[in-house]
Steps between C-alpha positions, in 0.01 A plus 500: 500500500297468180314812388235500227466818295174527306464763228366542146768263369386219731666351807873488573655318794812632673710341776629803686743286702696450176564872444877541485522858624454500879348851505245414230413174681444689826296769325284234332442336839399832658262577214342153530447561873345843433265358237398226743436753776294718266298198385423411862406861576270515198325180609460633854359833378260323265379277785461799733314699235257216425442449874426869559267514200311196627475651848374829356241319288382301802474820708315694230250219446365578848469875432184532293480872580823558308386325183469726195306397193673575169337770294336407174594694185164685514568621854841636403355720220 
């Protein structure tokens, strides 16, 4: 499995299947799986958040009684 590491120095490619130490190879595989799972979770949370925000906006657009006008600087003084 090829893994790309991006940092300030640029991009470096690693083939984790070529790691000689079995424990390190397994650990690298587990970390890759965890990163993948976290990436999927982040995408799902972002999608859910955007959906809820859109639903809230749609709901609030029909609630004119809840609308508040922002105060002008003169009103705040």
